[in-house]
N, C-alpha and C positions, 0 to 999 in steps of 0.2 A: 901300800897303799897309796892312792894317789893323792894327790895334791891338790888344797882347794882350785887353785887356779888353773889347770888339767878337766878340773872336771864341770868348771866356767866356761872355761875350754869348746866342749862340748857340749857342754846342754849351749851355749849361743846357736854353732855350729843346731843343731837339731832345728831352735825353733827358724836358723835361716834356711835348712832344709824345706819346710814348713811352710813358713814364709815367698819360699819363690817357689811355692806349687798350688798359691792362691794366683787369684785370677787378676790382670795388668790392674783393673780397677782398685780391689778389693786391696794389692799392695800399695798402691799411692795410701790409699785412704789410713794402711798400715803404720807410710813411711810421717805419713799429715799428724796421727799420731804420736811416734814415735818422738816425731823435732818440737812440737811441742810439748809433749815432757821434759827438754833443756834444758827452756825457762829464759830463753835465748829473750822473749823480748822485756828483758829486766838487767836486760846489756845491752839491747840493740834501740834506740830512742826511735818510735817509727808513728806518725802520724796517724791519730782516729782515722783520718781522710785513707791513706797507704793500707791500715789496719781495716778498715770496711773494704776497700778495691779487693787483698787477698783471700779476705773469708768468701767476697760473692764469686769469687777466680775458682777458687776450690771448692765450691758450692755446686758450680757448672760443673766441673771435672767431677765427682760423684756423684751428680745425679744424670752422667751421660749426656746433658745438653748439646757440651763440645765433643770432637772430636781429634783427644789427639795423634797427633805426626809425629815420630823419629826426629828426632836432629836433623840427620845428613835431608829424608825429604823433604822439610819447611827449609832449609836454607836454599836446597839446590828447586825448591819453589821461587825462593828472593831473590837467585842470580839471573833466573828468564826472568823473571817479571823486569830485573831493571839493570836487564843486558841491553 
């Protein structure tokens, strides 16, 4: 009989496999939901202004109003601009 921990690991692996099959926007939204569920807000003091900015930016990403770039591409553009 499998141990409880190994069953949970199998379940997590299956959830991760299914999550990775989602679109990038859906994965970002899922990540946001999971991070919010950890209640870091209680541990980290964030001003209301920063909280509003975070929510505004998340909404822009979720709605597709802005285009996200891979990190390496964004850094290459910045290097080119400021070289």
